[in-house]
C-alpha positions in Angstrom: -7.2 -1.7 9.7 -6.5 -4.6 7.4 -4.5 -3.9 4.1 -4.6 -6.1 0.9 -2.8 -5.4 -2.4 -3.6 -6.5 -6.0 -0.2 -7.0 -7.3 -1.4 -7.7 -10.8 -3.0 -4.4 -10.9 0.0 -2.4 -9.6 1.5 -0.3 -12.2 4.7 0.5 -10.2 4.2 4.3 -9.6 5.8 4.0 -6.1 3.4 6.3 -4.5 2.3 4.0 -1.7 6.2 3.5 -0.8 6.8 7.2 -0.4 3.8 7.7 1.7 4.0 4.5 4.0 7.4 2.9 3.6 6.7 1.2 6.8 3.8 -0.8 5.2 4.8 -0.9 1.4 7.9 -1.7 -0.5 8.5 -2.6 -4.1 10.1 -5.7 -5.7 12.8 -5.6 -8.4 10.2 -5.1 -11.1 8.5 -2.1 -9.0 5.4 -3.9 -8.1 4.1 -3.3 -4.6 4.9 -5.6 -1.9 3.0 -5.4 1.5 5.3 -5.7 4.5 2.2 -5.8 6.9 -1.4 -6.3 6.5 -2.2 -5.0 9.9 -0.2 -1.6 10.2 0.2 0.1 13.5 -2.3 3.0 14.2 0.4 5.5 13.6 0.6 4.3 10.0 -2.9 4.6 9.3 -3.1 8.0 7.7 -0.3 7.2 5.3 -1.9 4.0 4.3 -5.2 5.7 3.6 -3.4 8.2 1.6 -1.8 5.6 -0.5 -5.0 4.0 -1.2 -6.4 7.2 -2.2 -3.7 8.1 -4.6 -2.8 4.6 -6.1 -3.2 5.0 -9.9 -4.4 1.5 -10.3 -6.6 1.4 -7.1 -4.4 -1.8 -6.1 -4.7 -1.1 -2.4 -7.7 -2.2 -0.4 -8.4 -1.4 3.2 -11.0 -2.9 5.5 -11.9 -2.2 9.1 -10.8 -5.0 11.5 
């Protein structure tokens, strides 16, 4: 899995950080920060759920 984020689209809801804190963080303004673009397999479910619930559709996933 490869993860990318569209930071300008981010609305700082923080759902991604709550669901996959090993992969996502937020800067001082609340905007998503990607900690790793290639998360370990044990984090894939959280990353998929983060992408699904992101209100701005700012998280994009691709198969490697």
